[in-house]
Residue, then its C-alpha position, 0 to 999 in steps of 0.5 A: m306158419t313160416k319157420i323163419p321167425f321161429i328160427l331167428c328167435l332161436v338164433f337170437i336166444l342162443l346168441s343172447l345166452f352166450i352173451n349172458v354167460l360172458g356176463l356171468m364171467k364178468l366180461y360184460p356187465i350182467y345188468l346189460t346182458s340179462p335184459i337181452l336174454f329176457f327180451s329174446l325169451f319174451l319174443l319167442i313166447a309171444l311168437l308161439n302164443n300168437q300162432r293159435r289166436f282166434k282171428g274171427f269169422k270171415 
């Protein structure tokens, strides 16, 4: 597994978490920041779930 997509997902999560905290402080609308955080967590889970998938016999 290359570590570049994993690192990019973690950076995206940290950035979206920061934006979500700004949304909680009423600087950005929370209905825009929450889906961004959800999407970033979904991408990380999908990336981690796809690693150990059985790809068939060759």
